[in-house]
Structures are given as C-alpha cells and as structure tokens.
N, CA, C and O atoms as CSV, one atom per row, in Angstrom:
chain,resi,resn,atom,element,x,y,z
A,1,MET,N,N,25.018,-7.269,-28.928
A,1,MET,CA,C,24.742,-6.696,-27.617
A,1,MET,C,C,23.836,-5.467,-27.797
A,1,MET,O,O,24.133,-4.583,-28.600
A,2,ALA,N,N,22.766,-5.424,-27.066
A,2,ALA,CA,C,21.817,-4.314,-27.182
A,2,ALA,C,C,22.335,-3.092,-26.435
A,2,ALA,O,O,22.961,-3.206,-25.381
A,3,THR,N,N,22.060,-1.918,-27.006
A,3,THR,CA,C,22.466,-0.687,-26.339
A,3,THR,C,C,21.408,-0.294,-25.316
A,3,THR,O,O,20.225,-0.582,-25.495
A,4,ALA,N,N,21.834,0.361,-24.253
A,4,ALA,CA,C,20.914,0.786,-23.210
A,4,ALA,C,C,20.090,1.971,-23.695
A,4,ALA,O,O,20.608,2.878,-24.346
A,5,CYS,N,N,18.819,1.952,-23.376
A,5,CYS,CA,C,17.933,3.043,-23.761
A,5,CYS,C,C,18.217,4.240,-22.856
A,5,CYS,O,O,18.347,4.084,-21.642
A,6,LYS,N,N,18.314,5.425,-23.438
A,6,LYS,CA,C,18.554,6.666,-22.684
A,6,LYS,C,C,17.248,7.317,-22.254
A,6,LYS,O,O,17.271,8.379,-21.632
A,7,HIS,N,N,16.111,6.705,-22.569
A,7,HIS,CA,C,14.785,7.198,-22.220
A,7,HIS,C,C,14.576,8.653,-22.658
A,7,HIS,O,O,14.302,9.518,-21.826
A,8,PRO,N,N,14.706,8.923,-23.966
A,8,PRO,CA,C,14.566,10.297,-24.440
A,8,PRO,C,C,13.132,10.830,-24.368
A,8,PRO,O,O,12.919,12.039,-24.280
A,9,LYS,N,N,12.154,9.925,-24.406
A,9,LYS,CA,C,10.754,10.347,-24.352
A,9,LYS,C,C,10.042,9.544,-23.266
A,9,LYS,O,O,9.997,8.315,-23.324
A,10,VAL,N,N,9.487,10.242,-22.279
A,10,VAL,CA,C,8.746,9.564,-21.226
A,10,VAL,C,C,7.370,10.192,-21.082
A,10,VAL,O,O,7.143,11.333,-21.485
A,11,ARG,N,N,6.461,9.427,-20.503
A,11,ARG,CA,C,5.126,9.947,-20.227
A,11,ARG,C,C,4.718,9.491,-18.835
A,11,ARG,O,O,5.107,8.411,-18.389
A,12,ILE,N,N,3.939,10.310,-18.155
A,12,ILE,CA,C,3.461,9.973,-16.818
A,12,ILE,C,C,2.376,8.915,-16.943
A,12,ILE,O,O,1.433,9.071,-17.720
A,13,VAL,N,N,2.512,7.832,-16.174
A,13,VAL,CA,C,1.509,6.774,-16.227
A,13,VAL,C,C,0.723,6.657,-14.926
A,13,VAL,O,O,-0.368,6.085,-14.914
A,14,SER,N,N,1.273,7.202,-13.811
A,14,SER,CA,C,0.573,7.107,-12.544
A,14,SER,C,C,1.114,8.132,-11.560
A,14,SER,O,O,2.281,8.520,-11.616
A,15,ARG,N,N,0.246,8.558,-10.665
A,15,ARG,CA,C,0.656,9.428,-9.555
A,15,ARG,C,C,0.094,8.818,-8.280
A,15,ARG,O,O,-1.081,8.456,-8.212
A,16,HIS,N,N,0.954,8.709,-7.270
A,16,HIS,CA,C,0.527,8.176,-5.980
A,16,HIS,C,C,1.144,9.026,-4.893
A,16,HIS,O,O,2.359,9.002,-4.702
A,17,GLU,N,N,0.324,9.775,-4.178
A,17,GLU,CA,C,0.770,10.723,-3.160
A,17,GLU,C,C,1.825,11.661,-3.741
A,17,GLU,O,O,1.504,12.456,-4.624
A,18,ASP,N,N,3.069,11.596,-3.278
A,18,ASP,CA,C,4.111,12.512,-3.751
A,18,ASP,C,C,4.969,11.927,-4.867
A,18,ASP,O,O,5.971,12.532,-5.248
A,19,THR,N,N,4.600,10.773,-5.396
A,19,THR,CA,C,5.433,10.097,-6.386
A,19,THR,C,C,4.728,10.011,-7.731
A,19,THR,O,O,3.552,9.657,-7.812
A,20,GLU,N,N,5.476,10.343,-8.798
A,20,GLU,CA,C,4.981,10.165,-10.168
A,20,GLU,C,C,5.740,9.005,-10.784
A,20,GLU,O,O,6.949,8.876,-10.593
A,21,PHE,N,N,5.039,8.166,-11.517
A,21,PHE,CA,C,5.673,7.076,-12.234
A,21,PHE,C,C,5.607,7.390,-13.718
A,21,PHE,O,O,4.556,7.759,-14.242
A,22,VAL,N,N,6.736,7.239,-14.386
A,22,VAL,CA,C,6.806,7.530,-15.807
A,22,VAL,C,C,7.206,6.275,-16.575
A,22,VAL,O,O,7.847,5.372,-16.038
A,23,GLU,N,N,6.811,6.243,-17.843
A,23,GLU,CA,C,7.128,5.126,-18.727
A,23,GLU,C,C,7.894,5.662,-19.927
A,23,GLU,O,O,7.511,6.676,-20.510
A,24,CYS,N,N,8.969,4.987,-20.292
A,24,CYS,CA,C,9.707,5.349,-21.492
A,24,CYS,C,C,8.874,4.934,-22.705
A,24,CYS,O,O,8.456,3.781,-22.812
A,25,VAL,N,N,8.638,5.869,-23.606
A,25,VAL,CA,C,7.842,5.601,-24.800
A,25,VAL,C,C,8.581,4.630,-25.728
A,25,VAL,O,O,7.947,3.851,-26.440
A,26,ASP,N,N,9.917,4.674,-25.725
A,26,ASP,CA,C,10.704,3.836,-26.635
A,26,ASP,C,C,10.837,2.387,-26.159
A,26,ASP,O,O,10.601,1.460,-26.933
A,27,CYS,N,N,11.219,2.182,-24.870
A,27,CYS,CA,C,11.495,0.819,-24.420
A,27,CYS,C,C,10.439,0.247,-23.478
A,27,CYS,O,O,10.417,-0.960,-23.236
A,28,GLY,N,N,9.560,1.105,-22.942
A,28,GLY,CA,C,8.480,0.626,-22.087
A,28,GLY,C,C,8.841,0.480,-20.617
A,28,GLY,O,O,7.996,0.056,-19.829
A,29,GLU,N,N,10.065,0.817,-20.218
A,29,GLU,CA,C,10.454,0.700,-18.816
A,29,GLU,C,C,9.682,1.724,-17.983
A,29,GLU,O,O,9.502,2.868,-18.402
A,30,VAL,N,N,9.230,1.304,-16.801
A,30,VAL,CA,C,8.494,2.186,-15.899
A,30,VAL,C,C,9.341,2.415,-14.652
A,30,VAL,O,O,9.900,1.472,-14.092
A,31,PHE,N,N,9.435,3.671,-14.220
A,31,PHE,CA,C,10.207,4.014,-13.034
A,31,PHE,C,C,9.662,5.302,-12.457
A,31,PHE,O,O,8.902,6.011,-13.116
A,32,ASP,N,N,10.054,5.614,-11.206
A,32,ASP,CA,C,9.532,6.861,-10.647
A,32,ASP,C,C,10.317,8.044,-11.192
A,32,ASP,O,O,11.476,7.906,-11.584
A,33,SER,N,N,9.679,9.199,-11.213
A,33,SER,CA,C,10.272,10.369,-11.858
A,33,SER,C,C,11.544,10.830,-11.158
A,33,SER,O,O,12.427,11.390,-11.806
A,34,GLU,N,N,11.659,10.609,-9.858
A,34,GLU,CA,C,12.894,10.956,-9.140
A,34,GLU,C,C,14.052,10.113,-9.653
A,34,GLU,O,O,15.162,10.620,-9.817
A,35,GLU,N,N,13.806,8.837,-9.907
A,35,GLU,CA,C,14.838,7.948,-10.452
A,35,GLU,C,C,15.257,8.438,-11.835
A,35,GLU,O,O,16.439,8.398,-12.176
A,36,PHE,N,N,14.289,8.904,-12.636
A,36,PHE,CA,C,14.588,9.427,-13.965
A,36,PHE,C,C,15.473,10.663,-13.864
A,36,PHE,O,O,16.431,10.798,-14.625
A,37,ARG,N,N,15.167,11.568,-12.935
A,37,ARG,CA,C,15.999,12.767,-12.741
A,37,ARG,C,C,17.404,12.376,-12.316
A,37,ARG,O,O,18.380,12.974,-12.770
A,38,ASP,N,N,17.517,11.372,-11.444
A,38,ASP,CA,C,18.835,10.909,-11.007
A,38,ASP,C,C,19.637,10.363,-12.188
A,38,ASP,O,O,20.844,10.588,-12.273
A,39,MET,N,N,18.968,9.640,-13.106
A,39,MET,CA,C,19.653,9.107,-14.287
A,39,MET,C,C,20.186,10.249,-15.147
A,39,MET,O,O,21.309,10.176,-15.645
A,40,GLU,N,N,19.385,11.309,-15.327
A,40,GLU,CA,C,19.820,12.453,-16.129
A,40,GLU,C,C,21.028,13.133,-15.496
A,40,GLU,O,O,21.962,13.518,-16.199
A,41,ILE,N,N,21.016,13.282,-14.183
A,41,ILE,CA,C,22.134,13.920,-13.471
A,41,ILE,C,C,23.400,13.090,-13.617
A,41,ILE,O,O,24.474,13.634,-13.873
A,42,GLU,N,N,23.279,11.767,-13.456
A,42,GLU,CA,C,24.441,10.885,-13.586
A,42,GLU,C,C,25.033,10.963,-14.983
A,42,GLU,O,O,26.254,11.004,-15.136
A,43,GLU,N,N,24.183,10.985,-16.007
A,43,GLU,CA,C,24.670,11.046,-17.384
A,43,GLU,C,C,25.402,12.347,-17.661
A,43,GLU,O,O,26.426,12.350,-18.344
A,44,SER,N,N,24.887,13.452,-17.138
A,44,SER,CA,C,25.537,14.733,-17.392
A,44,SER,C,C,26.810,14.897,-16.572
A,44,SER,O,O,27.660,15.711,-16.931
A,45,ALA,N,N,26.968,14.152,-15.489
A,45,ALA,CA,C,28.133,14.253,-14.636
A,45,ALA,C,C,29.275,13.348,-15.078
A,45,ALA,O,O,30.406,13.518,-14.623
A,46,GLU,N,N,28.993,12.377,-15.966
A,46,GLU,CA,C,30.036,11.462,-16.430
A,46,GLU,C,C,31.102,12.245,-17.182
A,46,GLU,O,O,30.790,13.079,-18.031
A,47,PRO,N,N,32.364,11.969,-16.865
A,47,PRO,CA,C,33.441,12.675,-17.571
A,47,PRO,C,C,33.488,12.263,-19.038
A,47,PRO,O,O,33.276,11.100,-19.380
A,48,GLU,N,N,33.767,13.231,-19.890
A,48,GLU,CA,C,33.881,12.927,-21.315
A,48,GLU,C,C,35.171,12.164,-21.561
A,48,GLU,O,O,36.191,12.412,-20.918
A,49,GLU,N,N,35.110,11.241,-22.496
A,49,GLU,CA,C,36.302,10.465,-22.811
A,49,GLU,C,C,37.338,11.377,-23.460
A,49,GLU,O,O,37.045,12.143,-24.377
A,50,ALA,N,N,38.557,11.264,-22.948
A,50,ALA,CA,C,39.641,12.076,-23.495
A,50,ALA,C,C,40.076,11.483,-24.831
A,50,ALA,O,O,40.251,10.271,-24.960
A,51,SER,N,N,40.244,12.346,-25.809
A,51,SER,CA,C,40.704,11.843,-27.115
A,51,SER,C,C,42.190,12.150,-27.258
A,51,SER,O,O,42.658,13.219,-26.865
A,52,SER,N,N,42.909,11.214,-27.816
A,52,SER,CA,C,44.343,11.413,-27.994
A,52,SER,C,C,44.654,11.704,-29.465
A,52,SER,O,O,43.974,11.202,-30.360
A,53,ASP,N,N,45.645,12.486,-29.697
A,53,ASP,CA,C,46.038,12.864,-31.045
A,53,ASP,C,C,47.284,12.109,-31.483
A,53,ASP,O,O,48.182,12.697,-32.087
A,54,LEU,N,N,47.351,10.822,-31.189
A,54,LEU,CA,C,48.543,10.038,-31.557
A,54,LEU,C,C,48.422,9.476,-32.936
A,54,LEU,O,O,49.330,8.792,-33.406
C-alpha cells in the first residue's frame, strides 16, 4: 500500500485572477494554493495518537 504524499515541496505553476495553482515536486499533484493551506491546517489540527504504557 502506497503512503500518501504530504507535499513537502511545492512550486507555483499557474496564476489565474485570485487563484494560484501549485504542483508537488515529489508526486506531481496539482492543486490550488488555498487547498494546500487547508491540507496543512487539517494535518496540524489532527490529534496526536495517545501512547499507552502497558
């Protein structure tokens, strides 16, 4: 099973009016920069897994 790319390196590939489109340098996925910011916010908001000392 392949792991999901976290898009650590992106570059701007296009600008159209108020929207920037970025491409992940690692996996090649293209998305708008607002979507990329939303992904970063979601990742930082995910609760950390609790570890048990059993």
